N, CA and C of each residue as an Amber inpcrd file, in Angstrom:
protein
   576
 -51.4800000-123.6010000 -17.9930000 -50.6030000-122.6650000 -17.5470000
 -49.1030000-123.2000000 -17.9690000 -48.2690000-122.1850000 -18.1830000
 -46.8980000-122.5650000 -18.5170000 -46.0410000-122.4510000 -17.1830000
 -45.5430000-123.5240000 -16.7340000 -44.9830000-123.5080000 -15.4290000
 -43.4400000-123.5480000 -15.4000000 -42.8660000-123.8410000 -16.6060000
 -41.4860000-123.9920000 -16.7310000 -41.1270000-123.9900000 -18.2290000
 -39.9860000-123.3110000 -18.4680000 -39.3270000-123.2990000 -19.8260000
 -37.9570000-123.7680000 -19.8550000 -37.6170000-124.5540000 -20.8510000
 -36.3090000-125.0310000 -21.0130000 -36.0230000-124.8530000 -22.4490000
 -34.9300000-124.1020000 -22.7720000 -34.5880000-123.8820000 -24.1760000
 -33.2930000-123.1130000 -24.2860000 -33.1550000-122.5560000 -25.3720000
 -31.9410000-121.7810000 -25.7690000 -32.0790000-120.4100000 -25.6220000
 -31.3180000-119.6580000 -24.8600000 -31.4460000-118.2220000 -24.7830000
 -30.9400000-117.4660000 -25.9450000 -31.9360000-116.8050000 -26.6260000
 -31.6300000-116.1290000 -27.9060000 -31.3510000-114.6900000 -27.6670000
 -32.1160000-113.9480000 -26.8810000 -31.8800000-112.5990000 -26.5260000
 -31.9910000-112.2090000 -25.0850000 -31.2230000-111.1910000 -24.7220000
 -31.2980000-110.6280000 -23.3930000 -31.3250000-109.1530000 -23.4480000
 -32.5870000-108.5750000 -23.2170000 -32.6510000-107.0860000 -23.2020000
 -33.4300000-106.7930000 -21.9190000 -32.6820000-106.4830000 -20.7910000
 -33.4350000-106.2800000 -19.5320000 -34.6630000-105.6180000 -19.5320000
 -35.6810000-106.0600000 -18.9820000 -35.9450000-107.3120000 -18.1960000
 -36.3540000-108.3990000 -19.1040000 -36.3770000-108.1310000 -20.4780000
 -36.9800000-109.2300000 -21.3120000 -35.9660000-110.3210000 -21.8610000
 -36.4130000-111.3520000 -22.0920000 -35.6210000-112.5580000 -22.6350000
 -36.4130000-113.0190000 -23.7490000 -35.7710000-113.6980000 -24.6260000
 -36.2460000-114.4950000 -25.7330000 -35.6340000-115.9290000 -25.6300000
 -36.5410000-116.8850000 -25.3280000 -36.0810000-118.2000000 -25.1160000
 -36.7270000-119.0610000 -26.3060000 -35.8430000-119.8030000 -26.9860000
 -36.3430000-120.8140000 -28.0350000 -36.5860000-122.2140000 -27.4290000
 -37.8510000-122.6230000 -27.4730000 -38.2150000-123.9030000 -26.8990000
 -38.7070000-124.7420000 -28.1700000 -37.7440000-125.4840000 -28.7820000
 -38.1360000-126.4210000 -29.8880000 -38.7040000-125.6510000 -31.0020000
 -38.1470000-124.4370000 -31.3740000 -38.6350000-123.6920000 -32.4850000
 -39.6590000-122.6220000 -32.2760000 -40.1710000-122.6290000 -30.9490000
 -41.0920000-121.5520000 -30.5440000 -40.4050000-120.5930000 -29.5700000
 -40.3950000-119.3220000 -30.0150000 -39.7030000-118.2970000 -29.1100000
 -40.6370000-117.6540000 -28.1650000 -40.2870000-117.7440000 -26.7990000
 -41.0080000-117.2220000 -25.6670000 -40.4440000-116.0260000 -25.2520000
 -41.1860000-114.8880000 -25.1350000 -40.6690000-113.6080000 -24.6010000
 -41.0920000-113.7940000 -23.0210000 -40.0440000-113.4680000 -22.1990000
 -40.2960000-113.7600000 -20.8000000 -39.5500000-112.4520000 -20.1320000
 -40.3070000-112.0320000 -19.1010000 -39.7990000-110.9250000 -18.3370000
 -39.3130000-111.5490000 -17.0400000 -37.9480000-111.0330000 -16.5380000
 -37.4450000-111.6640000 -15.4590000 -36.9710000-110.4890000 -14.5800000
 -36.8430000-110.8060000 -13.2420000 -36.3960000-109.7930000 -12.3620000
 -34.7740000-109.8040000 -12.4950000 -34.2480000-108.7060000 -12.1870000
 -32.7500000-108.5520000 -12.3370000 -31.8770000-109.6210000 -11.5750000
 -32.3420000-110.0290000 -10.4720000 -31.7030000-111.1010000  -9.7260000
 -31.6890000-112.3800000 -10.6120000 -32.6150000-112.7810000 -11.3300000
 -32.4950000-113.8550000 -12.3210000 -31.6140000-113.4470000 -13.5400000
 -31.8960000-112.2500000 -13.9590000 -31.0670000-111.7810000 -15.1520000
 -29.5580000-111.8850000 -15.0350000 -29.0680000-111.6090000 -13.8750000
 -27.6290000-111.4800000 -13.5800000 -27.1220000-112.8830000 -13.5300000
 -27.8940000-113.8710000 -13.2260000 -27.4420000-115.3430000 -13.2620000
 -27.7370000-116.1430000 -14.4670000 -28.1550000-115.4490000 -15.4630000
 -28.2710000-116.1700000 -16.6900000 -27.0530000-116.7320000 -17.5150000
 -27.2060000-117.7670000 -18.2470000 -26.0350000-118.2180000 -19.1080000
 -25.9170000-117.3000000 -20.2650000 -24.7770000-117.4250000 -21.0100000
 -24.6290000-116.6090000 -22.2430000 -25.6000000-116.9070000 -23.3220000
 -25.6610000-116.0440000 -24.2950000 -26.5200000-116.2760000 -25.5520000
 -26.2130000-117.5480000 -26.1750000 -27.2250000-118.2450000 -26.7120000
 -26.8980000-119.4820000 -27.3750000 -26.8130000-120.8070000 -26.4250000
 -26.8180000-120.4620000 -25.1090000 -26.7040000-121.5350000 -24.1300000
 -28.0930000-121.9540000 -23.6770000 -28.1480000-123.1180000 -23.0410000
 -29.4290000-123.6260000 -22.4960000 -29.8030000-122.9890000 -21.1950000
 -31.0730000-122.6760000 -21.0460000 -31.5860000-121.9760000 -19.8670000
 -32.8570000-122.6630000 -19.3800000 -33.0940000-122.8430000 -18.1030000
 -34.3430000-123.3220000 -17.5100000 -34.8940000-122.2940000 -16.5990000
 -36.0250000-121.9590000 -16.7510000 -36.6990000-120.9300000 -16.0080000
 -38.0930000-121.5570000 -15.5120000 -38.4410000-121.0660000 -14.1670000
 -39.6960000-121.4470000 -13.6260000 -40.4930000-120.2250000 -14.0310000
 -41.8620000-120.3940000 -14.5180000 -42.4210000-119.3260000 -15.0330000
 -43.9460000-119.1420000 -14.3160000 -44.4250000-117.9760000 -14.5360000
 -45.7670000-117.7060000 -14.1150000 -46.3900000-116.8430000 -15.3540000
 -47.5380000-117.2550000 -15.7220000 -48.3090000-116.6360000 -16.9690000
 -49.3410000-115.6860000 -16.2340000 -49.1800000-114.3820000 -16.5150000
 -50.2670000-113.4970000 -16.1470000 -51.1570000-113.0440000 -17.2900000
 -52.3800000-113.4010000 -17.1590000 -53.3950000-113.0580000 -18.2180000
 -54.2080000-111.9110000 -17.7870000 -54.1270000-110.9250000 -18.6330000
 -54.9010000-109.6980000 -18.4460000 -55.8290000-109.5190000 -19.6940000
 -56.7550000-108.5600000 -19.5970000 -57.5740000-108.2680000 -20.8160000
 -56.8170000-107.9760000 -22.0610000 -55.7400000-107.2730000 -22.0010000
 -54.9640000-106.7500000 -23.0860000 -53.7530000-107.5400000 -23.4080000
 -53.3640000-108.4470000 -22.5780000 -52.0650000-109.1370000 -22.7580000
 -51.8980000-110.4830000 -21.9920000 -51.1490000-111.2980000 -22.5400000
 -50.6730000-112.5510000 -21.8290000 -49.2640000-112.3540000 -21.6250000
 -48.7030000-112.1820000 -20.3570000 -47.3320000-111.8670000 -20.0910000
 -46.6860000-113.1510000 -19.2390000 -45.5550000-113.5590000 -19.6720000
 -44.8400000-114.6310000 -19.1540000 -43.8130000-114.0920000 -18.2440000
 -43.6890000-114.4180000 -17.1060000 -42.6240000-113.9940000 -16.0950000
 -41.7310000-115.2140000 -15.7780000 -40.4490000-114.9800000 -15.7040000
 -39.4950000-116.1880000 -15.4980000 -38.7540000-115.8860000 -14.2580000
 -38.2930000-117.0040000 -13.5660000 -37.5530000-116.9630000 -12.2590000
 -36.5530000-118.0250000 -12.3290000 -35.3310000-117.7290000 -11.6640000
 -34.2880000-118.6720000 -11.5430000 -34.5960000-119.6560000 -10.3950000
 -35.3780000-119.4570000  -9.5170000 -35.6330000-120.3340000  -8.3840000
 -37.0550000-120.3530000  -7.9890000 -37.5140000-121.3240000  -7.3590000
 -38.9130000-121.6020000  -6.9090000 -39.1130000-120.4750000  -5.7740000
 -38.1460000-120.1700000  -4.9320000 -38.2430000-119.2010000  -3.9510000
 -38.7110000-117.7340000  -4.6280000 -38.0520000-117.4050000  -5.6300000
 -38.3820000-116.1020000  -6.3080000 -39.8210000-116.1630000  -6.9390000
 -40.1600000-117.3510000  -7.4740000 -41.5140000-117.4370000  -8.1600000
 -42.5410000-117.3710000  -6.9850000 -42.3510000-118.1160000  -5.9320000
 -43.3880000-118.0840000  -4.9170000 -43.5060000-116.7210000  -4.3090000
 -42.4400000-115.9470000  -4.1470000 -42.4410000-114.6650000  -3.5270000
 -43.1930000-113.7020000  -4.4690000 -42.9040000-113.8470000  -5.8110000
 -43.6510000-113.0940000  -6.8440000 -45.1880000-113.2960000  -6.7270000
 -45.5500000-114.6390000  -6.7310000 -47.0510000-115.0110000  -6.4610000
 -47.5900000-114.2690000  -5.2200000 -46.9360000-114.3540000  -4.0730000
 -47.4130000-113.7140000  -2.9450000 -47.6270000-112.1310000  -3.0970000
 -46.5980000-111.5640000  -3.8530000 -46.6830000-110.1210000  -3.9530000
 -47.8550000-109.7210000  -4.7880000 -48.1810000-110.4890000  -5.9370000
 -49.2810000-110.0810000  -6.8650000 -50.6040000-110.3900000  -6.2480000
 -50.7160000-111.0330000  -5.1620000 -51.9950000-111.2720000  -4.4500000
 -52.3700000-110.0030000  -3.7050000 -51.5170000-109.1130000  -3.4490000
 -51.6330000-107.8870000  -2.6200000 -52.3980000-106.8630000  -3.4490000
 -53.4130000-106.2700000  -2.9120000 -54.1760000-105.2190000  -3.5980000
 -53.2410000-104.0570000  -3.9770000 -53.3230000-103.6870000  -5.2120000
 -52.4570000-102.4340000  -5.6720000 -51.0810000-102.8590000  -6.0610000
 -50.7050000-104.1060000  -5.9800000 -49.4180000-104.6220000  -6.4860000
 -49.6520000-105.4580000  -7.6700000 -49.2190000-104.9410000  -8.8410000
 -49.3730000-105.6790000 -10.0420000 -48.0090000-106.4450000 -10.4220000
 -48.1270000-107.2410000 -11.3820000 -46.8690000-108.0030000 -11.8560000
 -45.6900000-107.1120000 -12.0970000 -45.8600000-106.0330000 -12.7430000
 -44.6370000-105.0400000 -12.8810000 -44.0450000-104.5750000 -11.6840000
 -44.8770000-104.3000000 -10.6950000 -44.3770000-103.7780000  -9.3850000
 -43.7170000-104.8820000  -8.6630000 -44.2500000-106.2060000  -8.7030000
 -43.6600000-107.3000000  -8.0790000 -42.2980000-107.5610000  -8.6980000
 -42.3120000-107.4670000  -9.9240000 -40.9100000-107.6390000 -10.8120000
 -39.9530000-106.6240000 -10.2620000 -40.3610000-105.3250000 -10.0500000
 -39.5070000-104.2130000  -9.6070000 -38.9600000-104.5610000  -8.2360000
 -39.9270000-105.0290000  -7.3900000 -39.4400000-105.2960000  -6.0150000
 -38.3960000-106.4130000  -5.9010000 -38.6160000-107.5090000  -6.7470000
 -37.6420000-108.5440000  -6.6720000 -36.3880000-108.1320000  -7.4830000
 -36.4300000-107.2120000  -8.3620000 -35.2090000-106.6730000  -9.0310000
 -34.4730000-105.7530000  -8.0630000 -35.2570000-105.0780000  -7.1040000
 -34.6830000-104.0910000  -6.1910000 -34.0180000-104.8130000  -4.8850000
 -34.4420000-105.9720000  -4.5290000 -33.9260000-106.5070000  -3.3580000
 -34.1950000-108.1130000  -3.4760000 -33.2820000-108.9300000  -2.7890000
 -33.3170000-110.2910000  -2.9270000 -34.4250000-110.7680000  -2.0730000
 -34.8560000-112.0090000  -2.2340000 -35.8460000-112.7040000  -1.4030000
 -35.5220000-112.5950000   0.0510000 -34.2350000-113.0820000   0.3790000
 -33.8890000-113.0350000   1.8380000 -33.9170000-111.5190000   2.4020000
 -33.5560000-110.6100000   1.6470000 -33.7450000-109.2260000   2.1400000
 -35.0800000-108.7790000   2.3410000 -35.9360000-109.2010000   1.3780000
 -37.4220000-108.8110000   1.4590000 -37.9650000-109.5180000   2.7310000
 -37.6610000-110.8220000   2.9810000 -38.1210000-111.5960000   4.0050000
 -37.7260000-110.7790000   5.3500000 -36.4060000-110.4570000   5.3560000
 -35.9560000-109.7520000   6.6080000 -36.7060000-108.3540000   6.9120000
 -36.8820000-107.6870000   5.7940000 -37.6510000-106.3790000   5.9310000
 -39.0250000-106.6510000   6.4610000 -39.6370000-107.7640000   6.0820000
 -40.9570000-108.0450000   6.4840000 -40.9740000-108.5850000   7.9750000
 -39.9440000-109.3390000   8.3000000 -39.8400000-109.7670000   9.7050000
 -39.6380000-108.5780000  10.6770000 -38.6530000-107.8000000  10.2210000
 -38.3250000-106.6290000  11.0810000 -39.2470000-105.3760000  10.9160000
 -40.1660000-105.5020000   9.9960000 -41.2980000-104.4360000   9.6210000
 -40.6030000-103.1610000   9.3260000 -39.7520000-103.1700000   8.4060000
 -38.8980000-101.9700000   8.0210000 -39.3560000-101.4500000   6.6390000
 -40.2580000-100.4920000   6.7050000 -40.8450000 -99.8990000   5.3800000
 -39.7610000 -99.1770000   4.7210000 -38.7410000 -98.6100000   5.4000000
 -37.7440000 -97.8700000   4.8960000 -36.9790000 -98.5610000   3.7210000
 -36.6840000 -99.8690000   3.9670000 -35.9630000-100.5950000   3.0650000
 -36.8050000-100.9030000   1.8140000 -38.1140000-100.9240000   1.8660000
 -38.9320000-101.2310000   0.6330000 -39.1210000 -99.8470000  -0.1860000
 -39.0970000 -98.6760000   0.4950000 -39.2870000 -97.5030000  -0.1980000
 -38.0100000 -97.1750000  -1.0950000 -36.9110000 -97.8710000  -0.8590000
 -35.8170000 -97.6530000  -1.6860000 -35.9660000 -98.3400000  -3.0290000
 -36.8940000 -99.1710000  -3.2580000 -37.2750000 -99.7170000  -4.5370000
 -38.0430000 -98.7490000  -5.4180000 -37.6360000 -98.5450000  -6.6210000
 -38.4790000 -97.5590000  -7.4920000 -39.8690000 -97.9260000  -7.6600000
 -40.6940000 -97.0520000  -7.4400000 -42.1120000 -97.2190000  -7.6120000
 -42.8350000 -97.6210000  -6.3330000 -42.1310000 -97.8590000  -5.2100000
 -42.8360000 -98.1660000  -3.9850000 -42.6770000 -96.9890000  -3.0990000
 -43.9400000 -96.4610000  -2.7270000 -44.0350000 -95.3060000  -1.7550000
 -44.2370000 -95.8520000  -0.3940000 -44.3460000 -94.9790000   0.5390000
 -44.5340000 -95.3180000   2.0240000 -45.7950000 -96.1540000   2.2060000
 -46.9230000 -95.7200000   1.6240000 -48.1120000 -96.3650000   1.8390000
 -48.1570000 -97.8440000   1.2890000 -47.5970000 -97.9460000   0.0810000
 -47.4380000 -99.2310000  -0.5500000 -46.5640000-100.2040000   0.3370000
 -45.4000000 -99.6600000   0.7440000 -44.4780000-100.3070000   1.6200000
 -45.1980000-100.8830000   2.8440000 -45.9510000-100.0620000   3.4600000
 -46.6150000-100.4660000   4.6380000 -47.6160000-101.5130000   4.5040000
 -48.3240000-101.3400000   3.2570000 -49.2290000-102.4410000   2.9920000
 -48.6760000-103.6940000   2.7200000 -47.4850000-103.5830000   2.0700000
 -46.7770000-104.8900000   1.6800000 -46.2420000-105.5650000   2.9500000
 -45.7350000-104.8090000   3.9920000 -45.3060000-105.4170000   5.2220000
 -46.5140000-106.0050000   5.9550000 -47.7030000-105.3480000   5.9770000
 -48.8480000-105.8650000   6.6440000 -49.2990000-107.2170000   5.9940000
 -49.4120000-107.1120000   4.6670000 -49.9900000-108.2510000   3.9900000
 -49.0880000-109.4860000   3.9250000 -47.7740000-109.1880000   3.9600000
 -46.7930000-110.2900000   3.7850000 -46.3500000-110.8320000   5.2700000
 -46.7210000-110.2500000   6.2340000 -46.3700000-110.6710000   7.5910000
 -46.9800000-112.0730000   7.8760000 -46.1890000-112.9700000   8.2100000
 -46.5970000-114.2980000   8.5630000 -46.5800000-115.2720000   7.2690000
 -46.5000000-114.6250000   6.0640000 -46.4210000-115.3190000   4.8020000
 -45.0150000-115.3300000   4.3450000 -44.1780000-114.3640000   4.4680000
 -42.8670000-114.2650000   3.8960000 -41.8470000-114.0410000   5.0110000
 -42.0790000-113.5950000   6.1070000 -41.0600000-113.1580000   7.1260000
 -40.2920000-114.3780000   7.4550000 -39.0060000-114.0920000   7.4570000
 -37.9490000-115.0960000   7.8910000 -37.9190000-115.2190000   9.4370000
 -37.5510000-116.3320000  10.0440000 -37.4060000-116.3070000  11.4650000
 -36.0200000-115.5920000  11.7000000 -35.9370000-114.9170000  12.7900000
 -34.7490000-114.1210000  13.0210000 -33.4780000-114.9910000  13.3090000
 -33.5860000-116.1890000  13.4410000 -32.5640000-117.1420000  13.6030000
 -31.5790000-117.0580000  12.2290000 -32.2290000-116.7850000  11.1430000
 -31.5360000-116.7700000   9.8980000 -30.7410000-115.3890000   9.8810000
 -31.1570000-114.4570000  10.6230000 -30.5700000-113.1020000  10.5800000
 -29.4700000-112.9580000  11.4710000 -29.7310000-113.2620000  12.8000000
 -28.5280000-112.9510000  13.6640000 -28.5800000-113.9110000  14.9240000
 -28.7840000-115.1800000  14.8510000 -28.8350000-116.0970000  15.8160000
 -30.0310000-115.8670000  16.6700000 -29.9540000-115.9040000  17.8740000
 -30.9510000-115.7220000  18.8880000 -31.0330000-114.2730000  19.3140000
 -30.5220000-113.3990000  18.6860000 -30.5550000-111.9530000  19.0290000
 -32.0050000-111.4760000  19.1050000 -32.3490000-110.7950000  20.0810000
 -33.6630000-110.2380000  20.3600000 -34.0990000-109.3940000  19.1440000
 -35.3660000-109.4900000  18.7810000 -35.9570000-108.7330000  17.5850000
 -35.6030000-107.3050000  17.6240000 -35.8210000-106.5140000  18.6510000
 -35.5980000-105.0980000  18.8150000 -34.1120000-104.7920000  18.6720000
 -33.3120000-105.6870000  19.2650000 -31.8120000-105.5340000  19.2920000
 -31.4170000-105.6900000  17.7540000 -31.6920000-106.6050000  17.1220000
 -31.5120000-106.9270000  15.6810000 -31.8290000-105.6640000  14.8640000
 -32.9720000-105.2430000  14.9700000 -33.6240000-104.0980000  14.1740000
 -32.8560000-102.8690000  14.5180000 -32.4140000-102.5760000  15.7820000
 -31.6500000-101.3730000  16.0670000 -30.3910000-101.4230000  15.5180000
 -29.6100000-102.6160000  15.5500000 -28.3010000-102.6430000  15.0740000
 -28.3380000-102.4910000  13.4880000 -29.3910000-103.2570000  12.8320000
 -29.4470000-103.0470000  11.4590000 -29.6270000-101.6360000  11.0350000
 -30.5940000-100.9560000  11.6450000 -30.8420000 -99.5410000  11.4140000
 -29.5420000 -98.6080000  11.5620000 -28.8640000 -98.9490000  12.5720000
 -27.6670000 -98.2070000  12.7500000 -26.6360000 -98.3810000  11.6850000
 -26.4420000 -99.6480000  11.1980000 -25.5830000 -99.7980000  10.1100000
 -26.0120000 -99.1380000   8.8850000 -27.4030000 -99.2000000   8.5570000
 -27.9600000 -98.6070000   7.3540000 -27.7670000 -97.1390000   7.4610000
 -27.9790000 -96.4190000   8.6350000 -27.8110000 -95.0260000   8.8310000
 -26.3170000 -94.5890000   8.6960000 -25.3790000 -95.5960000   8.8640000
 -23.8840000 -95.2920000   8.6990000 -23.5110000 -95.3050000   7.2910000
 -24.4670000 -95.8010000   6.3200000 -24.1700000 -95.8690000   4.8790000
 -23.9000000 -97.1520000   4.3380000 -24.0380000 -98.2720000   5.0850000
 -23.7190000 -99.6140000   4.7440000 -25.0600000-100.0230000   3.9390000
 -24.6880000-100.9160000   2.8740000 -25.7920000-101.4540000   2.1840000
 -26.6150000-102.4260000   2.9010000 -27.7580000-102.8690000   2.4260000
 -28.5590000-103.7770000   3.1030000 -27.7880000-105.1330000   3.2710000
 -27.0900000-105.5750000   2.1300000 -26.3300000-106.7830000   2.0620000
 -25.2910000-106.7590000   3.0150000 -24.4350000-105.7340000   3.1440000
 -23.3650000-105.6020000   4.0150000 -23.8170000-105.6630000   5.5120000
 -24.9440000-104.9240000   5.7470000 -25.4490000-104.8990000   7.0240000
 -25.9780000-106.3690000   7.4770000 -26.5990000-107.0080000   6.5960000
 -27.0920000-108.3010000   6.9460000 -25.9990000-109.2890000   7.1200000
 -24.9820000-109.2690000   6.3680000 -23.8440000-110.0840000   6.6130000
 -23.1200000-109.7880000   7.9300000 -23.0050000-108.5710000   8.2140000
 -22.4320000-108.0960000   9.5390000 -23.1550000-108.6130000  10.6980000
 -24.5960000-108.6070000  10.5890000 -25.3430000-109.0160000  11.6640000
 -25.1290000-110.5010000  12.0020000 -24.7770000-111.3140000  11.1140000
 -24.5270000-112.6720000  11.2990000 -23.2810000-112.9310000  12.2780000
 -22.4670000-111.8810000  12.3440000 -21.2530000-111.9640000  13.2180000
 -21.5950000-111.4950000  14.6240000 -22.7750000-111.0200000  14.8930000
 -23.0650000-110.5240000  16.1750000 -23.5070000-111.7160000  17.1810000
 -22.9260000-111.6470000  18.3410000 -23.2660000-112.7580000  19.2530000
 -24.7180000-112.6760000  19.7440000 -25.2600000-113.7700000  20.0740000
 -26.7190000-113.8640000  20.4790000 -27.0980000-113.1690000  21.6080000
 -26.1520000-112.9060000  22.5080000 -26.5770000-112.1620000  23.8060000
 -26.0500000-110.5180000  23.7460000 -25.6120000-110.1970000  22.6070000
 -25.1330000-108.7510000  22.5220000 -26.1520000-107.7800000  22.7480000
 -25.7850000-106.6730000  23.4900000 -26.6360000-105.5860000  23.5150000
 -26.5580000-104.7570000  22.1990000 -27.3480000-103.6650000  22.0970000
 -27.2940000-102.8920000  20.8580000 -25.8710000-102.4100000  20.5220000
 -25.3090000-101.7310000  21.5930000 -23.9860000-101.1850000  21.4860000
 -22.8710000-102.1640000  21.1480000 -22.9380000-103.2430000  21.8000000
 -22.0200000-104.3920000  21.6390000 -22.1230000-104.8550000  20.1890000
 -23.4720000-105.0800000  19.8470000 -23.7860000-105.5430000  18.4540000
 -23.1790000-104.6550000  17.3840000 -23.3570000-103.4230000  17.5420000
 -22.8820000-102.4650000  16.5620000 -21.3580000-102.5260000  16.4460000
 -20.7070000-102.6140000  17.6410000 -19.2870000-102.8190000  17.5980000
 -18.6880000-104.0510000  16.9270000 -19.4950000-105.0630000  17.2210000
 -19.0620000-106.4320000  16.5570000 -19.3170000-106.3260000  15.0320000
 -20.4130000-105.7080000  14.5940000 -20.8940000-105.6550000  13.2230000
 -19.7290000-104.7350000  12.5410000 -19.4300000-103.5400000  13.1390000
 -18.4220000-102.6950000  12.5160000 -17.1090000-103.4200000  12.3410000
 -16.7660000-104.1940000  13.4560000 -15.4770000-104.9160000  13.3520000
 -15.4720000-105.9720000  12.2020000 -16.6590000-106.5970000  12.0590000
 -16.7040000-107.5820000  10.8670000 -16.6770000-106.8670000   9.6340000
 -17.3600000-105.6970000   9.4570000 -17.2590000-104.9050000   8.2460000
 -15.8330000-104.3690000   7.9570000 -15.1690000-104.0650000   8.9510000
 -13.7820000-103.5420000   8.5880000 -12.7870000-104.6610000   8.0800000
 -13.0120000-105.8180000   8.4940000 -12.2840000-107.0200000   7.9010000
 -12.7610000-107.3950000   6.5620000 -13.8850000-107.0060000   6.1230000
 -14.3420000-107.5510000   4.7990000 -13.7240000-106.7140000   3.5650000
């Protein structure tokens, strides 16, 4: 298996890259989260990889972090989720956002990713529970699960992005009620 590539970045055509490793050019598919953090053309790049072998092709996937690669591997273990779908999920949301969606069991956040319907989102949440879910301490201190979920859903309903809502949740005191939490979060968002 090819587990890591280190070489010169020759081409960037989302989501494909061409990396020259001592005269051999490897085509690598990467999620957009990795793509946005790549160096310029002609510069050295290091990618962790996963080689998917199918009947009709050998496809190399690259990742900027071990966390992304491990999440990709968990995703492709799920029935009905292939490598392209897993790449789409990682392109549509960060690993922490996906972990939070799994922890809070929020299918709505997953259905925003192109190609993920309600049934697939529910299957992902079920299969990834316990494998990928972050503990809620990383989301909002010791805020109770239902409170955190309610505050997050309220912020999303008000039109804030997942990223903005998650950052605002970190400003919410641990003992806040839902209404107090929303007020704290909105105050934090107005300062941003």
